[in-house]
Structure formats: structure tokens, C-alpha cells
C-alpha positions in Angstrom: 28.1 33.7 22.2 26.5 34.6 18.6 23.4 36.4 19.5 19.7 36.0 17.6 20.0 37.4 14.4 15.9 38.6 15.2 16.2 40.0 18.7 19.8 40.6 18.8 19.7 40.2 22.9 19.1 36.6 23.5 21.8 33.6 22.9 21.3 32.6 19.2 20.5 28.6 19.8 19.3 27.6 16.5 20.5 27.7 13.0 18.0 27.7 10.2 20.9 27.1 7.6 18.0 27.6 4.6 17.3 31.1 6.0 20.6 31.8 6.8 19.4 32.7 10.4 20.6 31.9 14.3 17.8 32.3 16.3 17.0 32.2 20.1 14.6 29.7 21.5 12.1 32.7 21.6 12.3 34.3 18.6 12.2 30.6 16.9 8.7 30.3 18.8 7.7 33.6 16.8 8.8 32.4 13.6 7.0 28.8 13.5 3.7 30.7 14.6 4.1 33.4 11.6 5.4 30.6 9.2 2.1 28.7 9.8 0.1 31.9 9.7 1.6 33.1 6.3 1.0 29.8 5.0 -2.7 29.3 5.8 -2.9 33.0 3.9 -0.6 32.4 1.1 -2.6 29.6 0.2 -6.3 30.8 1.6 -6.3 27.5 3.5 -9.1 28.7 5.9 -11.0 32.1 7.3 -10.8 32.9 10.9 -14.4 32.3 11.5 -14.8 28.9 9.8 -14.9 25.3 11.9 -11.7 23.9 11.4 -11.0 20.2 12.3 -6.8 19.2 12.9 -6.0 15.9 12.4 -4.2 14.0 15.6 -1.3 11.2 13.6 -0.3 10.3 17.2 3.0 11.5 16.7 5.0 14.7 17.7 4.2 16.5 13.9 0.2 17.0 15.3 1.1 18.4 18.3 3.3 21.0 17.0 0.0 21.4 14.6 -2.6 21.5 16.9 -0.6 24.2 19.2 0.9 26.3 16.5 -2.3 26.5 14.7 -4.4 27.8 17.8 -1.4 30.3 19.1 -1.6 31.7 15.2 -5.6 31.5 15.4 -7.2 32.3 18.7 -10.1 33.0 18.1 -10.5 30.5 15.7 -13.3 27.0 16.4 -10.4 24.2 16.1 -11.5 20.3 16.8 -9.2 18.0 17.4 -9.8 14.4 15.4 -8.1 10.9 16.3 -8.9 8.0 14.2 -7.7 4.9 16.5 -6.8 2.1 14.9 -6.8 -0.1 17.9 -2.8 -0.8 17.7 -2.4 -2.0 20.6 -0.6 -0.5 23.8 0.4 2.5 20.8 -3.6 3.2 21.3 -2.9 4.2 25.2 0.5 6.0 24.6 -1.4 8.0 21.9 -4.1 9.0 24.1 -2.2 10.4 26.9 -0.5 13.8 25.4 -3.3 14.8 23.1 -6.1 14.8 26.4 -3.3 16.8 28.3 -3.0 19.0 24.9 -6.9 19.3 24.2 -7.3 20.3 28.2 -4.1 23.2 27.8 -6.0 24.7 24.7 -9.6 24.3 25.6 -10.2 22.5 22.5 -13.3 19.5 21.9 -11.4 15.6 21.0 -13.6 13.8 18.9 -12.8 10.1 18.6 -13.4 7.5 16.0 -12.9 4.0 17.4 -12.0 1.3 14.4 -12.7 -1.0 17.0 -15.6 -0.3 18.5 -17.4 0.9 15.3 -16.5 -1.5 12.8 -15.5 -4.2 14.4 -11.7 -4.5 13.9 -8.2 -3.2 13.9 -5.3 -2.4 12.1 -3.2 -5.2 13.2 -6.3 -7.8 12.0 -5.0 -6.9 8.6 -1.8 -8.9 9.5 -1.0 -12.1 7.4 -3.1 -10.8 4.1 -2.2 -9.0 0.9 -2.4 -5.5 2.3 -0.4 -6.2 5.2 3.1 -5.4 3.4 2.0 -1.9 2.6 0.2 -1.6 5.8 1.1 2.5 5.8 -1.1 2.6 2.5 -4.1 0.6 3.9 -4.2 2.7 7.3 -3.4 6.1 5.6 -6.8 5.3 3.3 -8.4 4.1 6.6 -7.8 7.4 8.1 -8.4 9.8 5.4 -11.6 8.0 5.0 -13.1 8.3 8.5 -11.5 11.9 9.1 -13.6 13.0 6.7 -16.4 11.3 7.9 -16.3 12.1 11.3 -15.1 15.9 9.9 -18.6 16.0 8.0 -20.8 15.2 10.8 -19.6 17.9 13.0 -20.4 19.8 9.7 -16.7 21.8 9.6 -15.1 23.4 7.2 -11.8 22.0 6.7 -9.5 19.8 7.6 -5.6 20.3 8.7 -3.6 17.3 8.8 0.2 17.7 9.7 2.4 17.0 6.7 5.0 18.6 6.9 7.6 19.7 4.3 9.9 16.3 4.4 6.4 14.2 4.1 5.3 15.9 1.2 8.7 15.8 -1.1 9.0 12.5 0.2 5.8 11.8 -1.6 6.7 13.7 -4.1 10.0 12.3 -5.1 8.3 9.1 -4.9 5.4 9.6 -6.8 8.0 10.8 -9.6 10.2 7.5 -8.4 7.1 5.4 -9.7 5.8 7.4 -12.9 2.4 8.3 -11.0 2.7 12.3 -12.3 -1.2 12.3 -12.4 -1.1 11.5 -8.3 1.5 14.8 -8.1 -2.1 17.1 -7.6 -2.8 15.5 -4.7 -0.1 16.7 -2.7 -1.1 20.2 -3.0 -1.5 22.6 -0.2 -5.2 22.6 -0.3 -7.4 19.8 -1.5 -10.8 20.9 -2.4 -14.1 18.6 -1.3 -13.7 16.0 -4.2 -17.4 14.8 -3.4 -20.4 15.8 -1.5 -20.2 15.5 2.1 -16.5 16.1 1.9 -14.5 18.9 3.4 -10.9 20.6 1.9 -7.9 19.3 3.7 -5.2 21.4 4.1 -1.3 21.3 4.8 -0.6 24.1 7.2 3.2 22.7 7.6 3.9 22.3 4.3 6.6 24.8 4.4 8.1 23.7 7.3 10.6 21.2 8.0 9.6 18.4 10.4 13.5 19.3 12.6 11.9 22.9 13.3 8.0 21.0 14.6 10.3 18.8 17.0 12.4 21.9 17.8 9.0 23.7 18.6 7.5 21.0 20.4 10.6 20.5 22.9 11.2 24.3 23.5 7.1 24.2 24.4 7.3 21.7 26.5 4.0 19.5 25.1 3.5 16.6 25.5 3.8 14.0 23.1 3.4 10.2 22.5 6.7 8.6 23.6 6.9 5.8 20.6 6.3 5.8 16.7 4.1 3.4 15.2 5.0 -0.3 15.8 3.7 -0.5 12.1 6.1 1.3 10.0 9.3 0.2 11.0 11.2 -0.7 7.5 8.7 1.7 5.7 10.3 2.8 2.3 9.0 6.4 2.8 11.9 6.6 6.0 15.0 5.7 4.2 14.0 8.0 1.4 13.1 10.9 3.5 16.3 10.1 5.3 18.0 10.2 1.8 16.6 13.8 1.1 18.1 15.3 4.6 21.1 13.9 3.6 20.8 16.0 0.6 19.6 19.0 2.7 22.4 18.5 4.9 24.5 18.8 1.3 22.7 21.6 0.2 20.7 23.9 2.7 17.2 24.9 1.6 17.2 21.2 -1.1 14.0 19.9 0.0 12.2 23.8 -0.3 13.6 24.4 -3.8 12.0 20.8 -4.7 9.1 21.3 -3.9 9.0 24.7 -5.1 10.0 23.2 -8.9 6.9 20.3 -8.3 4.5 22.7 -7.4 5.6 25.6 -9.9 6.3 23.5 -12.8 5.7 19.7 -12.8 2.0 19.9 -11.2 0.7 22.7 -13.5 1.8 20.9 -16.5 0.3 17.7 -15.3 -2.7 19.6 -14.3 -2.8 21.7 -18.1 -2.8 17.9 -19.6 -4.2 15.7 -17.2 -8.1 15.3 -16.4 -9.3 13.7 -13.4 -11.0 10.4 -13.1 -14.8 10.8 -12.9 -15.6 10.0 -9.3 -18.6 7.7 -8.8 -20.6 7.0 -5.6 -19.2 3.7 -3.7 -22.4 1.0 -4.0 -21.4 0.0 -0.6 -20.9 3.2 1.6 -21.6 6.4 -0.5 -18.6 7.4 -0.6 -16.1 8.5 -3.3 -14.9 6.2 -5.5 -13.3 5.0 -9.0 -14.7 1.5 -10.4 -18.1 1.7 -7.7 -16.4 0.4 -4.5 -13.8 2.3 -2.6 -10.8 1.7 -1.4 -11.7 1.9 1.9 -14.8 -0.8 1.4 -12.5 -3.1 -0.5 -10.4 -3.4 2.5 -12.9 -4.0 5.1 -14.9 -6.5 3.1 -11.5 -8.5 2.0 -11.0 -8.8 5.7 -14.7 -9.9 6.8 -14.6 -12.3 4.4 -10.7 -13.7 5.0 -10.9 -13.9 8.2 -14.5 -14.2 8.5 -14.8 -11.2 11.3 -18.0 -9.3 12.3 -17.1 -6.2 10.6 -19.8 -3.4 10.1 -19.4 -3.2 6.2 -20.6 0.6 5.1 
């Protein structure tokens, strides 16, 4: 039996090859929570006395983020934000665990329902030009309405469940596509770009997705039983697998890649690149580059294309 390399008492069950560590379940849980605490403090994501929102994306990572942040900062006021895009039975499956989690930790859950508030759901884009890259549209809608709800609640920051795997995959994709200036948006802390916005933070940016999964399993926390049915075949899934294959061959590969992107490439881009000036969206008043934001462009298009009674603005 291999003993835990931290407590040297219990059986070591979880191997962290990138750190050359073998931990027991109890010590791994402490290690996970401490990693979140160190990440928050390293990047000055929020102060313990601030009001922080946590974006629930209806997945296991979100559950791991909610639990980890609350365990790391028990005295901080957290609010859970869930943007319901109205994806049939997936919405029902997503609600059950978050109701249980919010009751367990005694935090408030705030839901913005797209069907109820705006008069359409994400699947209404089926058959339109936006359907082929529906994950992009989903992201635009969730970012907009999460920011809107956070502003309405008077929060100081919103935490999103992006893991190291997520961030490195997006950086890798942006690099391959030559969209170097967009790499800046992958920083752990994104300050408000426009009035009535809050800063966005990524407390799991140094945590592997498998570590989040393991933490949730050890804690016995509930999470949605199914993955989002719309992301099947998404390019990000295959590229994550590619990066994980490299990680298997060379432990800490993703950590090294992230450091190179952040400390070398992003810094070079920031020194040379001037971000576009944002102007007020003519329809909703939010930030835009051309005068109409991505959210409103899609909602107007969907209303006109499918003759839906969508509340624009």
C-alpha cells in the first residue's frame, strides 16, 4: 500500500503526476480547496468581504466550483446565477442538483429563464445560420445575461467554472485560428469593460477538470446526470482530448502551455495591441463594437427569421 505523501497515515489513492504527489481522499480534498484559495489570492480575484456570484453552467465543474469556493471562503457572501436557456429535458435535469446544492450550503439561487423573460429558447436557433456553431451563441447569451443579472444584484464579481483544460483548449484554438488579440480575454481576471458590468474571474484556472470531477465524487455532491445535448460533436471536445493525450505523455503539459501563453504570448500582445473601443448597443445599451451587440444581433435575427414574439432589448 502506498501511503499518502501529505499525512503519511492513510492510503494514497489519487496520483497527481504533474506534482509528483500521491494523496489520500481527505488530503486531496484539502489540496483542491487550498488550490482555489491560492488562485483567488494570487490574482486578487475578490476580497472576502465582497459579494460574489458563481455561474452555474449545469455541469459537474460548476458544482465543484460552488463547493470549493464556499469551503475556501465560508464568510463570503455568494450568490448562484443560473441562465436557463430552455433546453427541454436538460433544463429539468440541471435544476435538481443545484436546488440541493444551494440548500446544502445556504446560498441564494437566482435564475434567469430565457423562455420566460425573452420568449424564446436556445433550440429555436435550429435551422438558422447560428446553429452550426451553437456553442458560440450559447456562450454569448450566457455571458450577457449572467452579467445583466450580476449587475442587477449589485455583485462585485462573477466566478465561472472554467478549468485549466477549458482555458488551454480555447487558447490553443485561438492560436491556431490566428485570433491572437482574443487571447487577452482568457486572463484569470477580466475587469469590467463597460458601465453596469462586474469583473469576471476564473478560480479553477489552475485546476484540471479531472481534479474537479474527483473532488465532486469524493464529497458525494449531486450534479446533472447528462451533458448538454447541443455540444455533441463540438470541436472543443476533440481538441481537449488531444491536449489530454499530450498530458498523459508529458505530465504538466497543460500547465506549461498555460504559463507560456500567459507570461509570454499574452504579454507581447498586450504591449502591441490596442483593444477596440466599445460603444453602447443601440438596442439594449450593453457593450458593442459596431453599435449592436452580439446578443441583440442574434435575437433580432431569430425574431425576424422565425416570426417569434421575442422581447428585444
